[in-house]
N, CA, C and O of each residue as an XYZ file, in Angstrom:
300
protein
N      77.332    185.820     73.520
C      78.259    185.135     74.216
C      79.264    183.940     73.926
O      80.279    183.558     74.509
N      78.689    183.566     72.967
C      79.596    182.265     72.302
C      80.569    182.953     71.422
O      81.677    182.418     71.444
N      80.464    184.008     70.639
C      81.205    184.834     70.149
C      82.642    185.162     71.003
O      83.774    184.773     70.716
N      82.270    185.897     71.998
C      82.965    186.528     72.813
C      83.886    185.311     73.669
O      85.071    185.438     73.978
N      83.282    184.478     73.872
C      84.214    183.106     74.441
C      85.231    182.777     73.356
O      86.432    182.674     73.605
N      84.689    182.612     72.101
C      85.647    182.257     70.774
C      86.608    182.906     70.981
O      87.637    182.347     71.360
N      86.554    184.340     70.786
C      87.678    185.134     71.172
C      88.488    185.043     72.293
O      89.708    185.165     72.174
N      87.942    184.836     73.410
C      88.712    184.625     74.392
C      89.718    183.420     74.472
O      90.834    183.532     74.979
N      89.195    182.177     73.889
C      89.778    180.985     73.474
C      90.950    181.158     72.798
O      92.038    180.660     73.089
N      90.613    182.098     71.611
C      91.865    182.460     70.732
C      93.043    183.113     71.504
O      94.224    182.820     71.312
N      92.564    184.089     72.456
C      93.749    184.821     72.890
C      94.541    183.839     73.985
O      95.710    183.986     74.342
N      93.604    182.788     74.433
C      94.231    181.938     75.589
C      95.196    181.069     74.601
O      96.305    180.734     75.016
N      94.791    180.727     73.363
C      95.787    179.686     72.572
C      96.863    180.407     72.210
O      97.856    179.765     71.868
N      96.918    181.661     72.200
C      98.151    182.725     71.994
C      99.002    182.688     73.190
O     100.121    183.176     73.030
N      98.752    182.265     74.240
C      99.486    182.263     75.610
C      99.211    183.002     76.384
O      99.782    182.985     77.474
N      97.975    184.155     76.011
C      97.510    185.197     76.837
C      96.843    184.668     78.332
O      96.078    183.704     78.365
N      97.154    185.269     79.299
C      96.179    185.311     80.654
C      95.102    186.063     80.391
O      95.344    187.115     79.799
N      93.795    185.797     80.699
C      92.495    186.332     80.621
C      92.008    186.233     82.080
O      92.265    185.308     82.851
N      91.393    187.138     82.297
C      90.682    187.624     83.609
C      89.107    187.830     83.183
O      88.748    188.786     82.495
N      88.254    186.866     83.651
C      86.952    186.950     83.260
C      85.912    187.110     84.352
O      85.908    186.192     85.172
N      84.978    188.137     84.546
C      83.974    187.702     85.643
C      82.800    187.171     84.806
O      82.459    187.730     83.763
N      82.213    186.117     85.272
C      81.202    185.441     84.751
C      80.364    184.784     85.841
O      80.891    184.064     86.689
N      79.009    185.044     85.813
C      78.163    184.744     87.012
C      77.629    183.237     86.627
O      77.358    182.473     87.553
N      77.519    182.927     85.643
C      77.000    181.742     85.218
C      77.623    180.497     85.430
O      78.214    180.023     84.460
N      77.623    179.805     86.583
C      78.640    178.751     87.126
C      78.181    177.542     86.387
O      79.017    176.641     86.308
N      76.750    177.293     85.698
C      76.550    176.141     84.866
C      77.263    176.090     83.517
O      77.300    175.042     82.874
N      77.759    177.078     83.141
C      78.628    177.014     82.034
C      79.762    177.298     82.446
O      80.366    177.801     81.500
N      80.486    177.252     83.467
C      81.851    177.594     83.729
C      82.844    176.134     83.308
O      83.986    176.271     82.867
N      82.325    175.017     83.482
C      83.217    174.080     82.956
C      83.507    173.987     81.639
O      84.532    173.399     81.295
N      82.598    174.587     80.650
C      82.585    174.732     79.219
C      83.550    175.620     78.843
O      84.336    175.339     77.937
N      83.588    176.695     79.450
C      84.333    177.904     79.098
C      85.964    178.135     79.712
O      86.851    178.682     79.056
N      86.097    177.709     80.807
C      87.147    178.156     81.753
C      87.868    176.973     82.359
O      87.236    176.013     82.801
N      89.293    177.041     82.385
C      90.071    175.828     82.936
C      90.072    176.155     84.719
O      90.026    175.290     85.594
N      90.130    177.452     84.898
C      90.340    177.672     86.425
C      89.208    178.875     86.886
O      88.761    179.781     86.183
N      88.954    178.608     88.095
C      88.088    179.718     88.762
C      88.529    180.065     90.006
O      89.216    179.342     90.728
N      88.092    181.310     90.301
C      88.212    181.898     91.555
C      86.805    182.246     92.042
O      86.103    183.036     91.411
N      86.374    181.619     93.236
C      85.090    181.518     93.613
C      85.129    182.636     94.750
O      85.934    182.594     95.680
N      84.143    183.677     94.575
C      84.119    184.436     95.676
C      82.581    184.775     96.137
O      81.663    184.958     95.338
N      82.473    184.823     97.412
C      81.224    185.358     98.056
C      81.350    186.003     99.405
O      81.307    185.512    100.533
N      81.512    187.201     99.000
C      82.176    188.431     99.905
C      83.424    188.239    100.416
O      83.957    189.166    101.025
N      84.118    186.946    100.240
C      85.557    186.638    100.146
C      85.956    185.728     99.338
O      85.171    185.245     98.522
N      87.259    185.327     99.420
C      87.547    184.223     98.838
C      87.152    182.832     99.265
O      87.422    182.355    100.367
N      86.519    182.248     98.344
C      85.910    180.794     98.922
C      86.950    179.793     98.573
O      87.298    178.982     99.431
N      87.492    179.780     97.348
C      88.394    178.637     96.742
C      88.829    179.006     95.086
O      88.131    179.630     94.287
N      89.755    178.610     94.922
C      90.619    179.160     93.665
C      91.252    177.820     93.294
O      91.979    177.158     94.034
N      90.824    177.461     91.859
C      91.624    176.398     91.505
C      91.161    175.958     90.090
O      90.538    176.770     89.406
N      91.446    174.659     89.593
C      91.025    173.940     88.367
C      89.410    174.047     88.533
O      89.001    174.205     89.683
N      88.583    173.982     87.613
C      87.294    174.045     87.541
C      86.732    172.884     88.277
O      85.735    172.905     88.998
N      87.452    171.922     88.020
C      87.026    170.496     88.653
C      87.119    170.336     90.129
O      86.540    169.491     90.811
N      87.927    171.268     90.521
C      88.061    171.274     92.172
C      87.033    172.301     92.592
O      86.452    172.012     93.637
N      86.730    173.265     92.100
C      85.733    174.192     92.373
C      84.164    173.871     92.215
O      83.376    174.220     93.094
N      83.831    173.330     91.296
C      82.526    172.742     90.982
C      81.939    171.593     91.407
O      81.311    170.805     90.700
N      82.182    171.496     92.734
C      81.868    170.427     93.630
C      80.673    170.810     94.696
O      80.469    171.931     95.161
N      80.052    169.799     94.927
C      78.776    170.313     95.955
C      79.307    170.630     97.104
O      78.703    171.548     97.658
N      80.308    170.174     97.737
C      80.904    170.819     98.914
C      81.292    172.195     99.113
O      81.010    172.873    100.101
N      82.057    172.614     97.955
C      82.623    173.667     97.773
C      81.285    174.790     97.645
O      81.213    175.874     98.225
N      80.474    174.311     96.903
C      79.183    175.388     96.721
C      78.480    175.309     98.020
O      77.799    176.314     98.224
N      78.437    174.483     98.898
C      77.748    174.588    100.095
C      78.423    175.319    101.091
O      77.900    175.883    102.053
N      79.772    175.267    100.762
C      80.716    176.082    101.753
C      80.298    177.636    101.411
O      80.093    178.457    102.305
N      80.204    177.915    100.124
C      80.060    179.470     99.545
C      78.626    179.860     99.564
O      78.324    181.011     99.879
N      77.721    178.981     99.248
C      76.356    179.515     99.067
C      75.384    179.003    100.227
O      74.282    179.525    100.397
N      75.859    177.941    101.022
C      75.082    177.448    102.179
C      73.838    176.581    101.393
O      72.744    176.440    101.939
N      74.085    176.118    100.285
C      72.789    175.437     99.491
C      73.364    174.682     98.391
O      74.402    175.243     98.038
N      73.091    173.511     97.614
C      73.513    172.810     96.799
C      73.029    173.353     95.383
O      71.868    173.751     95.289
N      73.813    173.383     94.357
C      73.145    173.909     93.055
C      72.750    172.800     92.281
O      73.537    171.865     92.139
N      71.492    172.780     91.698
C      71.171    171.717     91.234
C      72.120    171.214     89.697
O      72.239    170.029     89.387
N      72.656    172.235     88.966
C      73.367    172.025     87.807
C      74.670    171.184     88.017
O      75.238    170.791     86.999
N      75.127    170.912     89.072
C      76.262    170.159     89.607
C      75.954    168.677     89.588
O      76.788    167.895     90.044
N      74.823    168.248     89.097
C      74.064    166.864     89.010
C      74.784    166.455     87.566
O      75.144    165.307     87.306
N      74.926    167.568     86.695
C      75.442    167.352     85.339
C      76.735    167.844     85.124
O      77.435    167.218     84.329
N      77.208    168.870     85.688
C      78.288    169.576     85.132
C      79.370    169.380     86.268
O      79.068    169.201     87.448
N      80.454    169.424     85.862
C      81.699    169.069     86.849
C      82.074    167.663     86.699
O      83.225    167.400     87.049
N      81.466    166.851     86.323
C      81.707    165.353     86.372
C      81.077    164.387     87.390
O      80.247    163.544     87.050
N      81.534    164.558     88.732
C      81.230    163.374     89.399
C      80.299    163.821     90.743
O      80.197    163.201     91.802
N      79.723    164.962     90.399
C      78.645    165.484     91.483
C      77.609    164.559     91.589
O      76.676    164.763     92.365
């Protein structure tokens, strides 16, 4: 996974737009600058710090996600 993320970061640094499907939200702020959060429909899209918020996870999944205590900064 880390090797692939390294390649994606190189492509990003070259100015390429990259679309990745990734299901581990606990690593999202380490790997990505923006997210599109889907759960049967579009929940929210934008910068990672706007998406990885307890109120957005509650809206999307009707539960809090424990990793948000340490990820995303101010949860």
